[in-house]
Backbone as a chain_set.jsonl record, in Angstrom:
{"seq": "MRRDNAVVTAVVIGLTVATALVISTSPEPTPAADDEQAQVMAAPSPDPPADTSSPSPSPESEPDPLEGTFAIMARHSGKMLRVDGGSQSEGAAVLQWIDEPDSGDTWVIANVYKRWYTITAEHSGMALSVVGGSSDPEAPIEQRIYSGSDMRQAQWEFADVGDGWLNIINRRSGLALDVYGALTDDGTPLIQWPLSAESPNQQWQLAPP", "coords": {"N": [[-68.074, 54.247, 43.679], [-69.046, 51.475, 43.998], [-69.832, 51.139, 41.479], [-67.342, 51.161, 40.039], [-66.231, 48.95, 41.018], [-68.026, 47.004, 40.07], [-67.304, 47.229, 37.369], [-64.786, 46.204, 37.332], [-64.951, 43.783, 38.088], [-66.586, 42.682, 36.104], [-64.849, 42.679, 33.948], [-62.811, 40.929, 34.797], [-64.369, 38.617, 34.878], [-64.95, 38.422, 32.08], [-62.386, 37.981, 30.901], [-61.811, 35.516, 32.007], [-63.631, 33.863, 30.873], [-62.954, 34.021, 28.213], [-60.369, 32.974, 28.136], [-61.038, 30.245, 28.779], [-62.436, 29.558, 26.541], [-60.397, 29.57, 24.46], [-58.701, 27.47, 25.432], [-60.585, 25.266, 25.361], [-60.867, 25.163, 22.556], [-58.378, 24.275, 21.501], [-56.788, 22.062, 19.417], [-56.612, 18.544, 19.764], [-53.992, 16.149, 19.528], [-54.225, 13.681, 16.972], [-54.807, 10.184, 17.093], [-53.767, 8.724, 14.86], [-51.842, 10.437, 13.87], [-49.956, 10.303, 15.827], [-49.216, 7.449, 15.641], [-47.935, 7.52, 13.077], [-45.821, 9.013, 13.535], [-44.446, 7.514, 15.371], [-43.611, 5.421, 13.822], [-41.995, 6.553, 12.055], [-39.873, 7.117, 13.801], [-39.12, 4.719, 14.551], [-38.082, 3.247, 12.431], [-35.776, 1.312, 10.776], [-32.222, 1.896, 10.244], [-31.025, 1.846, 6.91], [-29.114, -0.82, 5.573], [-25.635, -0.787, 4.941], [-24.159, -0.74, 1.607], [-23.341, -3.849, 0.045], [-19.969, -5.139, -0.127], [-18.516, -5.411, -3.225], [-16.185, -5.856, -4.274], [-13.334, -7.416, -5.655], [-11.287, -9.844, -3.609], [-8.019, -8.906, -2.265], [-5.218, -10.469, -3.783], [-3.376, -13.061, -2.416], [0.14, -12.665, -1.559], [2.488, -14.402, -3.718], [4.785, -16.923, -3.075], [8.394, -16.408, -3.757], [10.089, -18.127, -6.444], [12.423, -20.769, -5.774], [15.653, -20.263, -6.939], [17.679, -22.239, -6.993], [16.401, -24.682, -7.416], [15.562, -26.998, -9.84], [16.375, -28.138, -13.24], [19.641, -28.875, -14.173], [22.875, -28.51, -15.878], [26.033, -29.034, -14.39], [28.965, -27.204, -13.782], [32.407, -27.54, -13.593], [34.63, -25.006, -12.409], [37.415, -24.643, -12.663], [38.057, -26.447, -14.76], [36.036, -26.161, -16.74], [34.592, -28.331, -17.295], [31.958, -31.035, -16.924], [29.895, -32.157, -14.401], [29.422, -35.635, -13.987], [27.875, -38.829, -14.391], [29.704, -41.733, -14.427], [30.07, -43.076, -17.621], [27.471, -42.632, -18.155], [26.011, -44.36, -16.552], [23.399, -46.337, -15.042], [23.492, -47.791, -12.822], [23.617, -48.325, -9.188], [25.857, -47.036, -7.163], [27.632, -46.312, -9.128], [30.52, -44.345, -10.116], [31.079, -40.74, -9.833], [32.169, -38.297, -11.831], [34.289, -35.8, -13.696], [33.628, -34.635, -17.022], [33.947, -33.72, -20.484], [31.427, -31.668, -21.993], [28.71, -33.282, -23.418], [26.192, -34.275, -25.535], [23.455, -36.134, -24.161], [24.742, -37.568, -22.192], [24.6, -38.149, -19.529], [24.851, -36.026, -17.753], [23.087, -34.236, -16.724], [21.313, -32.814, -13.955], [19.059, -32.942, -11.411], [17.905, -30.628, -9.105], [16.676, -30.427, -5.864], [15.109, -28.975, -3.029], [15.197, -30.222, 0.208], [15.107, -29.725, 3.033], [15.18, -26.831, 4.732], [18.202, -25.235, 4.146], [19.137, -27.365, 2.721], [19.77, -29.594, 0.008], [18.879, -32.133, -2.522], [20.795, -33.631, -5.187], [20.127, -34.949, -8.074], [20.782, -37.386, -10.492], [19.405, -37.09, -13.512], [18.939, -39.062, -15.545], [19.145, -41.425, -14.251], [17.788, -41.28, -11.773], [19.036, -41.349, -9.414], [20.997, -40.107, -6.458], [23.432, -37.829, -5.926], [26.05, -38.641, -3.837], [28.036, -39.224, -0.84], [30.432, -41.958, -0.756], [29.655, -44.638, 1.257], [28.644, -42.813, 3.347], [30.778, -41.519, 4.467], [32.812, -39.412, 6.474], [35.365, -38.574, 5.948], [38.197, -36.797, 4.436], [38.694, -36.907, 1.026], [37.133, -38.931, 0.367], [35.149, -40.798, -2.02], [32.831, -39.793, -4.54], [29.537, -40.966, -5.418], [26.768, -42.172, -7.293], [23.534, -42.943, -5.648], [20.618, -44.665, -4.519], [18.276, -42.418, -3.202], [17.279, -42.495, 0.107], [15.857, -41.28, 1.853], [15.102, -38.526, 4.424], [16.954, -38.908, 6.406], [19.339, -39.599, 5.077], [21.856, -38.142, 5.055], [24.38, -37.926, 3.746], [23.808, -37.539, 1.134], [22.815, -35.035, 0.954], [22.995, -31.554, 0.247], [24.573, -28.451, 0.399], [24.433, -25.16, -0.976], [26.736, -22.722, -1.376], [27.255, -19.352, -2.162], [29.789, -17.98, -3.964], [30.271, -15.872, -5.518], [29.93, -14.135, -8.589], [28.292, -15.947, -9.925], [29.19, -18.465, -9.127], [29.54, -21.39, -7.035], [30.093, -23.088, -4.009], [29.63, -26.547, -3.079], [28.45, -28.194, -0.521], [28.771, -30.976, 1.534], [26.289, -32.313, 3.778], [26.467, -34.169, 5.803], [29.392, -34.481, 6.383], [30.405, -31.868, 6.169], [32.278, -31.159, 4.309], [33.572, -30.237, 1.092], [32.339, -30.475, -2.361], [34.637, -31.696, -4.615], [37.065, -31.675, -7.416], [39.293, -34.129, -7.938], [42.512, -33.375, -7.103], [42.642, -31.191, -8.531], [42.61, -31.598, -11.189], [42.417, -31.406, -14.807], [41.653, -33.356, -16.575], [39.519, -35.449, -18.668], [37.279, -37.672, -16.966], [38.347, -37.447, -14.448], [38.061, -38.267, -11.056], [35.432, -37.233, -8.724], [35.528, -36.199, -5.408], [35.111, -35.597, -1.705], [36.436, -32.77, 0.072], [38.286, -30.72, 2.374], [36.847, -27.48, 2.539], [38.047, -24.824, 0.581], [38.194, -21.589, -0.094], [39.525, -20.459, -2.061], [39.82, -22.234, -4.101], [39.405, -23.353, -7.196], [38.616, -25.75, -8.278], [36.683, -26.445, -6.588], [34.589, -25.044, -7.082], [31.436, -24.255, -8.619], [29.179, -24.107, -11.268], [25.747, -23.581, -11.977], [24.245, -24.542, -14.932], [22.179, -24.084, -17.845], [20.672, -27.001, -19.159]], "CA": [[-67.158, 53.231, 44.097], [-69.632, 50.296, 43.678], [-69.772, 50.962, 39.869], [-66.008, 50.779, 39.593], [-66.011, 47.521, 41.455], [-68.662, 46.172, 39.067], [-66.595, 47.102, 35.95], [-63.609, 45.523, 37.302], [-65.498, 42.495, 38.206], [-66.987, 42.313, 34.654], [-63.698, 42.482, 33.044], [-62.224, 39.656, 35.148], [-65.153, 37.452, 34.329], [-64.761, 38.287, 30.693], [-61.076, 37.311, 30.609], [-61.87, 34.073, 32.438], [-64.414, 33.1, 29.828], [-62.208, 33.936, 26.902], [-59.289, 31.834, 28.373], [-61.531, 28.87, 28.779], [-62.796, 29.161, 25.23], [-59.235, 29.261, 23.882], [-58.277, 26.203, 25.808], [-61.428, 24.327, 24.822], [-60.838, 24.944, 21.066], [-57.094, 23.936, 20.999], [-56.939, 20.764, 18.702], [-55.849, 17.509, 20.347], [-53.391, 15.265, 18.45], [-55.024, 12.475, 16.586], [-53.928, 8.86, 17.249], [-53.119, 8.4, 13.558], [-50.551, 11.113, 13.681], [-48.799, 9.638, 16.899], [-48.579, 6.257, 15.192], [-47.085, 7.784, 11.98], [-44.545, 9.646, 14.047], [-43.695, 6.481, 16.079], [-43.249, 4.317, 12.718], [-40.866, 7.112, 11.526], [-38.797, 7.207, 14.637], [-38.647, 3.238, 14.882], [-37.663, 2.803, 11.199], [-34.289, 0.918, 10.853], [-31.332, 2.492, 9.272], [-30.687, 1.096, 5.832], [-27.874, -1.707, 5.576], [-24.584, -0.438, 3.971], [-24.046, -1.538, 0.403], [-22.346, -4.886, 0.169], [-18.641, -4.84, -0.776], [-18.445, -6.548, -4.327], [-14.828, -5.712, -4.942], [-12.493, -8.706, -5.41], [-10.281, -9.706, -2.604], [-6.758, -8.73, -2.781], [-4.663, -11.799, -3.991], [-2.143, -13.358, -1.456], [1.364, -12.619, -2.353], [3.096, -15.672, -3.884], [6.316, -17.015, -2.617], [9.341, -16.4, -4.866], [10.676, -19.534, -6.663], [13.879, -21.011, -5.505], [16.449, -20.316, -8.029], [18.4, -23.35, -7.061], [15.609, -25.882, -7.766], [15.307, -27.184, -11.25], [17.23, -29.157, -13.851], [20.832, -28.153, -14.533], [24.223, -29.112, -16.023], [26.867, -28.617, -13.319], [30.09, -27.184, -14.428], [33.549, -27.163, -12.622], [35.14, -23.739, -12.809], [38.764, -24.791, -13.272], [38.187, -27.092, -16.206], [34.974, -26.065, -17.762], [33.964, -29.652, -17.54], [30.571, -31.123, -16.462], [29.673, -33.277, -13.377], [28.77, -36.696, -14.796], [27.974, -40.254, -13.877], [30.674, -42.468, -15.437], [29.558, -43.888, -18.581], [25.943, -42.57, -18.084], [25.508, -45.697, -15.989], [22.325, -46.356, -14.17], [23.776, -48.781, -11.627], [23.777, -47.861, -7.935], [27.236, -47.016, -6.908], [28.467, -45.773, -10.199], [31.232, -43.189, -9.785], [30.714, -39.449, -10.449], [33.371, -37.645, -12.388], [34.072, -34.635, -14.648], [33.847, -34.933, -18.461], [33.618, -32.703, -21.399], [30.009, -31.675, -22.154], [28.414, -34.1, -24.563], [24.651, -34.595, -25.473], [22.775, -37.356, -23.648], [25.789, -38.287, -21.709], [24.435, -38.427, -18.037], [25.395, -35.01, -16.898], [21.955, -33.453, -16.346], [21.006, -33.109, -12.647], [17.827, -32.25, -10.82], [18.236, -30.057, -7.617], [15.4, -30.283, -5.125], [15.155, -28.667, -1.668], [14.643, -31.255, 1.104], [14.933, -29.236, 4.378], [15.788, -25.425, 4.882], [19.125, -25.044, 3.155], [19.805, -28.576, 2.168], [19.158, -29.836, -1.366], [19.372, -33.32, -3.187], [21.232, -33.461, -6.677], [19.745, -36.322, -8.489], [20.955, -37.672, -11.911], [18.253, -37.101, -14.409], [18.931, -40.245, -16.521], [18.894, -42.655, -13.342], [17.063, -40.974, -10.653], [19.792, -41.666, -8.278], [21.337, -39.03, -5.818], [24.824, -37.473, -5.624], [26.161, -39.111, -2.414], [29.317, -39.673, -0.516], [30.501, -43.314, -0.609], [29.417, -45.134, 2.676], [28.37, -41.783, 4.308], [32.115, -41.302, 5.023], [33.245, -38.029, 6.721], [36.82, -38.499, 5.643], [38.559, -36.172, 3.388], [39.17, -37.771, -0.151], [36.015, -40.052, 0.064], [34.748, -40.61, -3.333], [31.367, -39.441, -4.818], [28.844, -41.799, -6.428], [25.199, -42.075, -7.25], [22.891, -43.916, -4.888], [19.22, -44.382, -4.445], [17.921, -41.686, -2.038], [16.308, -43.265, 1.035], [14.979, -40.204, 2.686], [15.73, -37.278, 4.989], [18.01, -39.148, 7.094], [20.431, -39.893, 4.397], [22.575, -36.791, 5.031], [25.44, -37.926, 2.929], [23.245, -37.285, -0.081], [22.182, -33.778, 0.995], [24.068, -30.723, -0.126], [24.251, -26.961, 0.618], [25.133, -24.346, -2.017], [27.365, -21.394, -0.977], [27.68, -18.381, -3.22], [31.234, -17.283, -3.764], [30.334, -14.661, -6.298], [29.995, -14.231, -10.032], [27.625, -17.094, -10.289], [29.918, -19.784, -8.809], [29.005, -21.932, -5.809], [30.696, -24.249, -3.32], [28.569, -27.531, -2.801], [28.998, -28.73, 0.659], [27.991, -32.041, 2.057], [25.717, -32.071, 5.033], [27.113, -35.009, 6.907], [30.687, -34.365, 6.43], [30.768, -30.541, 6.121], [33.319, -31.088, 3.323], [33.218, -29.608, -0.318], [32.462, -31.249, -3.514], [35.997, -31.386, -5.138], [37.6, -32.405, -8.262], [40.519, -34.645, -7.354], [43.938, -32.935, -7.589], [42.29, -29.975, -9.321], [42.99, -32.053, -12.474], [41.347, -31.21, -15.876], [41.39, -34.431, -17.584], [38.37, -36.139, -18.649], [37.319, -38.928, -16.201], [38.9, -37.324, -13.074], [36.752, -38.482, -10.098], [35.036, -36.347, -7.737], [35.726, -36.446, -4.032], [34.901, -34.603, -0.994], [37.68, -32.226, 0.637], [37.97, -29.402, 3.129], [36.639, -26.267, 1.792], [39.056, -23.797, 0.477], [37.561, -20.421, -0.694], [40.344, -20.11, -3.294], [40.147, -23.376, -5.013], [38.308, -23.28, -8.329], [38.263, -27.152, -8.556], [35.683, -26.726, -5.697], [33.625, -24.078, -7.346], [30.623, -24.885, -9.633], [28.006, -23.243, -11.806], [24.52, -24.201, -12.48], [23.987, -24.123, -16.365], [20.983, -24.762, -18.652], [21.027, -28.451, -19.79]], "C": [[-67.745, 51.869, 43.832], [-69.608, 50.02, 42.151], [-68.37, 50.649, 39.439], [-65.644, 49.309, 39.785], [-66.779, 46.477, 40.318], [-67.965, 46.126, 37.792], [-65.547, 46.066, 36.077], [-63.964, 44.034, 37.418], [-65.914, 41.909, 36.753], [-65.946, 41.935, 33.81], [-62.994, 41.231, 33.406], [-62.954, 38.556, 34.652], [-64.915, 37.334, 32.897], [-63.399, 37.661, 30.165], [-61.046, 35.857, 30.973], [-62.515, 33.246, 31.34], [-63.659, 33.002, 28.579], [-60.985, 32.891, 27.08], [-59.857, 30.411, 28.188], [-61.954, 28.482, 27.307], [-61.594, 28.964, 24.449], [-58.813, 27.729, 24.138], [-59.2, 25.152, 25.302], [-61.304, 23.966, 23.198], [-59.477, 24.575, 20.422], [-57.273, 22.577, 20.58], [-56.128, 19.687, 19.449], [-55.13, 16.514, 19.322], [-54.176, 14.049, 18.193], [-54.06, 11.216, 16.788], [-53.279, 8.498, 15.999], [-51.842, 9.157, 13.415], [-49.552, 10.656, 14.777], [-48.447, 8.387, 16.211], [-47.69, 6.558, 13.996], [-45.792, 8.125, 12.457], [-43.665, 8.6, 14.722], [-43.009, 5.509, 15.091], [-41.908, 4.946, 12.346], [-39.63, 6.906, 12.4], [-38.18, 5.733, 14.859], [-38.121, 2.695, 13.564], [-36.3, 2.4, 11.241], [-33.584, 1.684, 9.898], [-31.07, 1.615, 8.189], [-29.314, 0.421, 6.002], [-26.836, -0.984, 4.737], [-24.539, -1.435, 2.758], [-23.063, -2.706, 0.65], [-21.04, -4.645, -0.782], [-18.456, -5.973, -1.949], [-17.19, -6.402, -4.963], [-14.137, -6.978, -4.696], [-11.521, -8.724, -4.421], [-8.936, -9.609, -3.112], [-5.941, -10.171, -2.866], [-3.428, -11.931, -2.983], [-0.8, -13.348, -2.235], [1.944, -14.162, -2.608], [4.537, -15.693, -3.557], [7.265, -16.962, -3.8], [9.895, -17.731, -5.151], [12.106, -19.572, -6.214], [14.685, -21.168, -6.666], [17.466, -21.449, -8.122], [17.615, -24.646, -7.435], [15.413, -25.847, -9.317], [16.34, -28.126, -11.823], [18.274, -28.485, -14.552], [21.848, -29.218, -14.979], [24.992, -28.461, -14.843], [28.232, -28.518, -13.694], [31.152, -26.854, -13.369], [34.242, -25.893, -13.274], [36.672, -23.93, -13.384], [38.906, -25.346, -14.521], [37.104, -26.779, -17.196], [34.2, -27.332, -18.11], [32.747, -29.917, -16.611], [30.682, -32.38, -15.416], [28.915, -34.363, -14.036], [28.996, -37.978, -14.138], [28.788, -40.921, -14.89], [29.904, -43.287, -16.253], [27.892, -43.809, -18.882], [25.21, -43.873, -17.463], [24.12, -45.435, -15.149], [22.261, -47.339, -13.006], [23.977, -47.888, -10.306], [25.181, -48.064, -7.678], [28.247, -46.638, -7.974], [29.137, -44.602, -9.893], [30.764, -41.906, -10.556], [32.184, -38.852, -10.763], [33.391, -36.277, -13.097], [34.391, -35.122, -16.039], [33.511, -33.861, -19.204], [32.16, -32.901, -21.679], [29.74, -32.427, -23.448], [26.699, -34.225, -24.414], [24.465, -35.998, -25.055], [23.982, -38.256, -22.934], [25.71, -38.411, -20.011], [24.831, -37.365, -17.165], [24.388, -33.778, -16.73], [21.578, -33.937, -14.949], [19.762, -32.356, -12.127], [18.08, -31.852, -9.414], [16.838, -29.815, -7.047], [15.621, -29.914, -3.702], [14.425, -29.7, -0.867], [14.315, -30.727, 2.56], [15.884, -28.025, 4.347], [16.947, -25.248, 3.777], [19.827, -26.272, 2.359], [18.976, -29.094, 0.866], [19.794, -31.461, -1.701], [19.879, -32.952, -4.625], [21.171, -34.811, -7.216], [20.122, -36.434, -10.128], [19.733, -37.913, -12.584], [18.058, -38.457, -15.163], [18.661, -41.589, -15.599], [18.108, -42.497, -12.109], [17.536, -41.311, -9.379], [20.522, -40.271, -7.7], [22.886, -39.041, -5.739], [24.957, -37.755, -4.247], [27.69, -39.403, -2.292], [29.426, -41.147, -0.209], [30.496, -43.742, 0.849], [29.053, -44.045, 3.78], [29.577, -41.437, 5.045], [32.302, -39.728, 5.385], [34.674, -37.717, 6.421], [37.114, -37.688, 4.406], [38.996, -37.259, 2.194], [38.178, -38.936, -0.421], [35.403, -39.865, -1.239], [33.271, -40.338, -3.38], [30.994, -40.47, -5.78], [27.428, -41.531, -6.371], [24.557, -43.263, -6.432], [21.503, -43.592, -4.782], [18.994, -43.607, -3.09], [16.812, -42.386, -1.217], [15.509, -42.492, 1.894], [15.801, -39.255, 3.544], [16.859, -37.512, 5.835], [19.42, -39.608, 6.445], [21.206, -38.521, 3.965], [23.839, -36.792, 4.049], [25.132, -37.651, 1.445], [22.568, -35.823, -0.078], [23.26, -32.652, 0.868], [23.735, -29.263, 0.143], [25.113, -26.128, -0.458], [25.469, -23.067, -1.525], [27.713, -20.473, -1.933], [29.002, -17.872, -2.97], [31.386, -16.189, -4.844], [30.445, -14.956, -7.742], [29.353, -15.488, -10.64], [28.295, -18.501, -10.064], [29.541, -20.105, -7.503], [29.93, -23.121, -5.237], [29.503, -25.209, -3.097], [29.153, -28.361, -1.681], [28.124, -29.846, 1.222], [27.523, -31.878, 3.514], [26.18, -32.977, 6.268], [28.514, -34.625, 7.281], [31.071, -32.868, 6.73], [32.062, -30.34, 5.064], [32.707, -30.825, 1.92], [33.397, -30.67, -1.271], [33.774, -30.719, -4.393], [36.28, -32.199, -6.432], [38.975, -32.839, -8.032], [41.775, -33.92, -8.02], [43.875, -31.706, -8.407], [42.716, -30.383, -10.696], [42.025, -31.602, -13.45], [41.093, -32.239, -16.851], [40.023, -34.912, -17.476], [38.328, -37.4, -17.662], [37.947, -38.678, -14.779], [37.772, -37.437, -12.125], [36.572, -37.394, -9.251], [35.234, -36.92, -6.365], [35.158, -35.483, -3.16], [36.22, -34.081, -0.154], [37.505, -31.043, 1.432], [37.855, -28.25, 2.308], [37.728, -25.234, 1.813], [38.408, -22.776, -0.62], [38.23, -20.165, -2.061], [40.533, -21.217, -4.193], [39.058, -23.479, -6.132], [37.937, -24.635, -8.633], [37.02, -27.525, -7.421], [34.494, -25.668, -5.968], [32.813, -24.489, -8.614], [29.53, -24.065, -10.065], [26.931, -24.059, -12.407], [24.17, -23.712, -13.878], [22.859, -24.691, -16.889], [21.479, -26.081, -19.155], [21.057, -28.333, -21.109]], "O": [[-66.942, 51.032, 43.42], [-69.407, 48.91, 41.658], [-68.219, 49.883, 38.487], [-64.983, 48.61, 39.018], [-66.286, 45.459, 39.833], [-67.99, 45.09, 37.127], [-65.352, 45.201, 35.223], [-63.283, 43.171, 36.862], [-65.571, 40.79, 36.37], [-66.053, 40.997, 33.02], [-62.585, 40.484, 32.517], [-62.395, 37.625, 34.071], [-64.68, 36.216, 32.44], [-63.34, 36.951, 29.161], [-60.354, 35.055, 30.346], [-62.07, 32.168, 30.945], [-63.711, 31.968, 27.913], [-60.711, 32.076, 26.199], [-59.262, 29.539, 27.556], [-61.859, 27.328, 26.89], [-61.722, 28.061, 23.623], [-58.625, 26.92, 23.229], [-58.69, 24.144, 24.813], [-61.546, 22.876, 22.68], [-59.303, 24.53, 19.204], [-57.911, 21.848, 21.34], [-54.965, 19.962, 19.744], [-55.753, 16.133, 18.331], [-54.737, 13.446, 19.108], [-52.835, 11.236, 16.671], [-52.187, 7.936, 16.087], [-50.854, 8.627, 12.907], [-48.347, 10.672, 14.527], [-47.233, 8.192, 16.164], [-46.681, 5.862, 13.879], [-44.764, 7.67, 11.954], [-42.436, 8.67, 14.717], [-42.008, 4.869, 15.414], [-40.872, 4.284, 12.279], [-38.539, 6.588, 11.925], [-37.029, 5.539, 15.25], [-37.673, 1.551, 13.641], [-35.547, 3.202, 11.794], [-34.118, 2.114, 8.876], [-30.854, 0.456, 8.543], [-28.41, 1.059, 6.542], [-27.293, -0.53, 3.687], [-24.802, -2.635, 2.834], [-22.08, -2.555, 1.375], [-21.055, -4.109, -1.89], [-18.286, -7.168, -1.707], [-17.053, -6.778, -6.128], [-14.311, -7.589, -3.641], [-10.851, -7.703, -4.268], [-8.623, -10.102, -4.196], [-6.099, -10.958, -1.933], [-2.627, -11.015, -2.795], [-0.642, -13.899, -3.324], [1.833, -15.015, -1.728], [5.329, -14.762, -3.706], [6.888, -17.497, -4.843], [10.176, -18.47, -4.208], [12.861, -18.6, -6.261], [14.482, -22.132, -7.404], [18.07, -21.641, -9.177], [18.264, -25.642, -7.753], [15.148, -24.816, -9.935], [17.071, -28.809, -11.106], [18.023, -27.64, -15.411], [21.823, -30.408, -14.662], [24.579, -27.403, -14.369], [28.82, -29.567, -13.955], [30.934, -26.081, -12.435], [34.387, -25.782, -14.491], [37.035, -23.408, -14.438], [39.71, -24.903, -15.342], [37.233, -27.098, -18.378], [33.354, -27.407, -19.001], [32.509, -29.173, -15.659], [31.4, -33.365, -15.584], [27.856, -34.104, -14.608], [29.997, -38.259, -13.477], [28.605, -40.716, -16.09], [29.14, -44.129, -15.781], [27.219, -44.583, -19.562], [24.107, -44.304, -17.801], [23.88, -44.328, -14.667], [21.249, -47.64, -12.375], [24.489, -46.774, -10.419], [25.709, -49.147, -7.932], [29.463, -46.636, -7.786], [28.451, -43.716, -9.381], [30.198, -41.94, -11.649], [33.153, -38.962, -10.011], [32.345, -35.633, -13.016], [35.307, -35.922, -16.232], [32.793, -33.004, -18.689], [31.641, -34.017, -21.642], [30.438, -32.243, -24.445], [26.098, -34.256, -23.34], [25.16, -36.92, -25.481], [24.102, -39.466, -23.124], [26.691, -38.737, -19.341], [25.134, -37.59, -15.994], [24.745, -32.605, -16.625], [21.502, -35.135, -14.674], [19.548, -31.193, -12.468], [18.445, -32.694, -8.594], [15.985, -29.139, -7.621], [16.422, -30.644, -3.117], [13.274, -30.047, -1.131], [13.389, -31.212, 3.21], [17.072, -28.093, 4.033], [16.626, -25.127, 2.595], [20.786, -26.194, 1.592], [17.754, -29.004, 0.752], [20.861, -31.9, -1.272], [19.367, -31.988, -5.195], [21.974, -35.696, -6.918], [19.728, -35.568, -10.91], [19.034, -38.878, -12.275], [16.906, -38.858, -15.333], [18.11, -42.6, -16.035], [17.781, -43.481, -11.445], [16.819, -41.534, -8.404], [20.617, -39.34, -8.499], [23.527, -40.07, -5.526], [24.17, -37.262, -3.439], [28.442, -39.717, -3.215], [28.588, -41.631, 0.553], [31.302, -43.222, 1.621], [29.145, -44.327, 4.975], [29.461, -41.067, 6.213], [31.935, -38.879, 4.573], [35.111, -36.593, 6.666], [36.406, -37.822, 3.408], [39.568, -38.315, 2.463], [38.379, -39.774, -1.301], [35.13, -38.71, -1.565], [32.538, -40.599, -2.426], [31.705, -40.866, -6.704], [26.924, -40.78, -5.536], [24.997, -44.409, -6.532], [21.121, -42.429, -4.917], [19.43, -44.042, -2.024], [15.729, -42.767, -1.661], [14.6, -42.956, 2.583], [17.023, -39.181, 3.419], [17.679, -36.624, 6.067], [20.41, -39.918, 7.107], [21.177, -37.978, 2.861], [24.267, -35.726, 3.607], [26.035, -37.544, 0.616], [21.851, -35.476, -1.016], [24.366, -32.841, 1.375], [22.55, -28.931, 0.09], [26.28, -26.401, -0.736], [24.559, -22.288, -1.24], [28.629, -20.851, -2.663], [29.319, -17.381, -1.886], [32.476, -15.657, -5.055], [31.026, -15.979, -8.104], [29.775, -16.008, -11.673], [27.989, -19.501, -10.713], [29.202, -19.179, -6.766], [30.421, -23.975, -5.975], [28.396, -24.697, -2.931], [30.136, -29.088, -1.82], [26.911, -29.694, 1.369], [28.258, -31.376, 4.364], [26.246, -32.6, 7.438], [28.784, -34.455, 8.47], [32.007, -32.649, 7.499], [32.744, -29.317, 5.128], [31.551, -31.133, 1.629], [34.248, -31.557, -1.203], [33.902, -29.556, -4.776], [35.78, -33.319, -6.546], [39.843, -31.972, -7.927], [41.992, -33.896, -9.232], [44.882, -31.217, -8.921], [43.2, -29.496, -11.4], [40.869, -31.394, -13.085], [40.4, -32.039, -17.848], [39.387, -34.842, -16.424], [39.332, -38.109, -17.586], [38.056, -39.624, -13.998], [36.703, -36.848, -12.289], [37.508, -36.625, -9.036], [35.096, -38.135, -6.218], [34.676, -34.484, -3.695], [37.011, -34.927, 0.264], [36.541, -30.326, 1.165], [38.686, -28.02, 1.429], [38.249, -24.83, 2.853], [38.161, -23.098, -1.782], [37.608, -19.734, -3.032], [41.412, -21.133, -5.05], [37.881, -23.689, -5.836], [36.898, -24.766, -9.279], [36.495, -28.636, -7.365], [33.586, -25.493, -5.156], [33.394, -25.002, -9.571], [28.961, -23.34, -9.249], [27.112, -25.01, -13.167], [23.819, -22.541, -14.018], [22.493, -25.78, -16.448], [22.641, -26.209, -19.539], [21.308, -29.313, -21.811]]}, "num_chains": 1, "name": "protein.A"}
């Protein structure tokens, strides 16, 4: 019985010694390896590549088809809006006349506010205007120096009536540009008159000069 106990005791002592040897011979991590691992973990992510593509161009606004230099033709007569005698005097009358070269019938249209435009005689630099700023029907049309945005008798709206024809309506009076009496004669004066959709003497076309 004592021999058996001695054998068991020897076995236990042997296992204990072997375990101690294994533990004592396991390698410890070196400081250099720890530092290398820390550097790998701390390395920053690379920046994304820079965007070298060109920016998209901003859309350009569409040109206003009413702005530009035009001859202005009456529908009923086929004659042109013209300053009497090609005058450069302020207050000269505006009338209809057959189309002739260098006759004072070229006009520059420019937007001044929202739907309102000036119509300026190219030869004189003066604006199409209602005499005296009148709101009366049959008030005549003249050329006059444009004094600014408060000069509403020289501001006009273009209203499309179809097929390229336009009514031209005065801002101050709300009346339409009209060839007096719907006459077709050269020299017939222009007036303002209540708008009539069926009146071709109130319909105008913007034509190349």
